[in-house]
C-alpha positions, -999 to +999 in steps of 0.1 A: +000+000+000+014+034-010+017+061+016-006+091+015+009+125+018-006+139+050-014+175+060+000+176+095+012+207+116+043+222+100+070+247+108+058+283+101+065+292+065+088+321+074+109+299+097+112+271+071+123+296+045+147+312+069+166+280+075+163+268+039+140+238+046+112+239+021+087+211+021+093+184-004+075+153-015+093+120-008+114+105-036+098+080-059+108+062-091+090+063-124+065+036-112+056+057-081+074+035-056+089+053-026+126+049-018+147+059+012+152+096+015+186+113+022+174+120+057+167+083+063+201+074+051+217+100+073+198+085+103+214+051+094+249+066+098+248+070+136+236+034+140+267+022+122+287+035+152+261+023+177+265-013+164+302-010+165+299+001+202+277-028+210+300-055+196+330-038+211+317-048+245+328-083+239+364-072+236+390-096+222+386-124+247+379-155+226+359-172+254+330-148+260+308-154+291+271-161+286+264-129+305+285-108+281+268-124+251+233-118+266+243-082+273+253-076+237+221-092+224+200-071+247+218-039+236+214-049+200+177-053+204+174-018+220+195-002+192+176-020+164+142-012+180+151+025+183+159+025+146+129+004+134+104+026+152+114+055+129+112+032+099+076+023+107+066+059+110+083+068+077+067+039+058+031+050+067+034+088+069+050+115+047+083+122+063+099+149+041+090+183+054+108+209+074+094+201+109+100+163+104+136+169+095+141+191+126+126+164+148+146+136+133+178+156+138+169+158+174+164+120+174+199+117+159+213+135+190+195+108+211+210+081+190+244+096+195+239+095+233+229+059+231+261+051+212+282+068+238+263+051+266+265+015+253+299+009+269+289+022+303+255+006+310+240+002+334+260+028+354+257+056+329+224+073+321+235+081+286+218+051+271+184+056+287+185+093+281+193+088+244+166+062+241+141+086+257+150+113+232+147+089+202+114+074+213+101+108+226+106+122+191+087+092+177+058+098+200+057+135+190+057+125+153+027+101+160+009+129+178+016+152+149+002+126+124-028+116+146-054+141+133-046+136+096-071+108+089-092+081+105-066+055+096-039+076+112-059+081+143-064+043+147-027+034+141-013+062+162-036+052+191-020+018+193+015+032+192+010+060+216-005+038+243+021+010+240+052+030+232+042+057+256+039+032+285+074+019+277+087+054+275+074+062+310+092+031+324+124+041+307+120+075+323+114+059+357+147+039+353+167+072+355+159+074+393+162+037+400+192+021+416+218+009+392+212-028+397+175-023+391+178-004+358+182-034+335+151-050+350+130-019+342+145-017+307+135-053+301+100-046+312+097-015+291+111-033+260+087-062+265+058-038+265+070-020+234+078-052+215+044-066+224+025-035+213+024-042+175+012-077+182-014-066+207-026-040+182-022-062+151-059-062+143-059-024+139-024-020+124-031-045+096-060-023+084-033+001+072-007-021+056+029-009+055+045+002+022+055-032+008+085-019-010+098+007+013+098-014+045+118-044+030+142-019+014+148-001+047+152-033+068+175-046+041+196-015+044+199-021+081+209-057+075+236-045+052+248-022+080+250-052+104+269-071+078+292-042+074+298-043+112+305-080+109+331-074+081+347-046+102+351-071+131+368-095+107+391-069+090+403-054+123+414-089+134+439-091+105+474-080+116+494-053+098+515-066+070+498-100+070+516-131+057+502-150+028+487-176+050+469-149+070+456-134+038+442-168+029+427-172+064+410-138+062+397-147+027+382-179+040+365-160+068+352-134+044+335-161+023+310-166+052+295-130+054+297-128+016+276-160+013+251-145+039+249-113+017+244-134-014+215-154+001+199-123+017+199-101-014+186-130-035+157-134-011+150-097-011+151-092-048+127-121-054+102-101-033+085-133-022+069-118+009+061-084-007+023-090-010+020-106+025+036-080+047+003-064+059+014-047+092+049-060+087+052-074+123+065-109+114+089-097+087+105-070+109+106-091+141+124-120+124+151-096+114+159-089+151+174-123+159+188-125+123+207-092+128+219-101+162+232-135+149+251-117+121+266-092+145+279-120+167+290-141+137+313-113+125+329-109+160+334-147+163+350-149+129+374-121+139+384-141+170+391-172+149+414-151+126+432-138+157+437-173+170+451-185+137+475-156+137+486-166+172+490-202+161+465-214+187+462-252+186+425-253+196+394-230+195+377-224+228+344-243+232+325-210+239+337-195+206+328-226+186+293-227+202+288-190+194+298-196+157+274-225+154+245-208+172+249-177+150+248-197+117+219-218+130+199-187+140+205-171+106+194-203+088+163-206+110+153-170+105+158-174+067+135-204+067+109-185+088+110-155+064+104-179+035+075-194+055+058-160+054+053-165+017+044-201+015+048-235+032+084-247+025+088-276+000+107-307+009+137-294-010+137-261+009+135-279+042+163-302+031+185-273+023+178-257+057+185-290+074+219-292+056+228-257+068+219-264+104+234-299+106+267-289+088+272-259+111+265-279+142+287-308+133+317-286+122+316-262+151+312-289+178+337-315+165+365-296+148+389-279+172+418-267+149+411-230+139+422-231+103+406-264+095+373-254+112+373-222+093+379-239+060+352-265+065+327-239+078+333-216+048+328-245+024+296-255+041+281-220+042+290-213+006+275-246-004+243-237+015+243-203-002+246-218-037+218-243-031+194-218-015+201-190-040+193-213-069+161-224-051+151-189-043+157-177-078+136-205-093+108-200-068+108-162-073+106-166-110+077-190-108+057-169-082+063-134-095+032-116-109+034-095-141+033-063-121+057-076-095 
């Protein structure tokens, strides 16, 4: 469903002209499909640094504790949820006028505070203050859009009640003891994450833009993959030897295969006509993105251990590698399931991906051998699945799709 340009409260004309922010219609191609604006891409930039700060919490210790991994996963969910809230507003409402730009720039300040606060939670208040700014701006945007139409009134009511409740709990956490803050954050995030599902009956009456939402979520996924590649590249020593270059190349094959599969899936647009409110599609990308972030860090640690001539990989690192690949595979199968029931061939390919990752990461201890086998298995999975997706997409595409 295409978005409707809304007539919401705007900056006074004299002020907009003074600062050089004339109202503009959002960009569209010749077919009328809406694409990401320059402002949306600018918003993405700060989240590149936020993701880098999140994964940096794991440090360079190749045996991460379960508590450290859970902390990184939780912070990733907060960061992605802060980003995705703006995407859902943009996909339903006209974002490209002067007042909207000013408000989003304020949200960017909040995102910057979140980035700076990631390393010091729960002691520092920078993370909750930044989150309050980002989500507070989103609530203001929904209040602004609320009177524009009956559909807008219905959608914004769901978000204002649910997200507003979560916002108040985040606000209360500022005065709570340090050890209690994470508990309040978990409660607030649970309420916010549940809101689109509690209100699914009403949200589905105004479907999301079925091109804009997958495009934006795909762009965030590419950002996560970029962070994974950064973790890998930073692990390569200066002036690497030929065998280290080969090791880095083998490790690179894994995120490259992930990219290949994901872009093949997105370009086939299998789920495009079944997005409705977009809840399942976007929520599946949360564990998928978290898995890719951890996968990049784990691959970087393997490269470091190869450089150090370590004889064995720690069990914790191998389990993290296997769990990341299995989670990515399972989320890919679930995304496919949004379009149609998987065939026996599709299930067999998924089973191959899961079993091969589990067997290799649990039984192979030598770093270079494990990396070689895992790269071969993931590339093989990517080839099989991409061929299947391309064939399925060609069969199921409508003339106008």
